[in-house]
Steps between C-alpha positions, in 0.01 A plus 500: 500500500695812403167683465372364829821616674508842329503770773301725267170319452586149613314282750547620861504143633760378250715806569506423872631146454855376566680171450411408859130580470463316167694189610201344686286536186773332297497202735119489499487499119751214485276297729199578281693368200569181697133475594389525136746224411373285787144542368618434142318819397699621199273796435553618857872421471529735203349780707707425809823490297410846373451619857838354594664661198358833612691459825825460306418808292417697817831417670695563181336840454584609855860390445512692171385814681803462725730448204583146613360279222195465277276221371734425210785451747286252694425299185863518390623380840281189506585427136872516581451284810315229308775488235768489771327223692436284193844451345382158380243679281673827408861378528715191473430332837361145497290344778404133496167545678283744695671413830840596361353815350343594835835453674669722243222761545572514873873543434427791268272659760771457766748674270252784451460540875876504547538761226252725680710461814207532738438145625740425785294193589363235269155599628532879492316561175199276568235777505361572844173615345405156370210314664651335806445140388646572156801673654554204734513268200747726319721538807521126559540424130795740488654343813442152359726582205799496737385183679310655793184292467314199635577194290143371465138608555484247784765695689302819453190327639704395806590866550136595452399274790781647711386857431139407570604365840691821578196705402276291725742547790487880469121496468478289816737741675281793400790686335339671200822663377687170489196323355502756218867427435443125502205537265731686262750216523223251424389694192861528384539122518172461309644721226810277498283191465316660209832565328616142554171378350532746210178672605454876495364571853313814397318300231425218744365739763303694238331177395419415861360851554272448201395160633419648840295781345315249278410271789400784730273632225337153495433537874347843443278376218386199700404714797339763277273228358370463856462875544804527725854641491825363649467715812171321567669162483764332716836338440368144508241571229746695286754216530236258370427732208874535436525122471201505266679758286803270476277211392329721242837600352596137452171410336 
């Protein structure tokens, strides 16, 4: 990376990059790692982890050029953090089970936030750049630690019906701006329900996306066998093929 970023003979593209321009690639590579894991493709995972590691090296190199920190500092920082957050392994602390250990972990993290002196609110350091559903889960999980939470999944489902009714009312009124807001509220409650059910909403939606793509591909193949494409079909026929795809998956 030092060679790639060398003003005398380096790569013009790499030289033009900044933390901000590389950040989207970092996020993309993390998702590709997750995709390889989802597909249980360890060969691909090895490659994707390398791509993700390159992102860390890239950011560290740019920071080193500014005299801020280097790759060794990054490795040292995470090493120190893991030792600090595992006193039951590297120190004398004793935890009876994983639940107690998790509670202690959160206390240590809270102390770290306080030491940095930058989180005036309990929610301030939940990264705004997270996928929205993931951030919703983290926000509500953080609030739940101080008792601001629905007691049961059933109560969340009640709220879900309430929000759905409010969304329908704004759709009926023709108010797109308010309908957008109510849709956001509905999705936020869905994220809450996922948390209460101990389901990662991004994973759940990713699986549903894959299912949709799989079933739509079945429709396309079925129509192609007749020499047609979806735009030469109609909704009723495609619905029948969709149902056939569901049956085929269960077979």
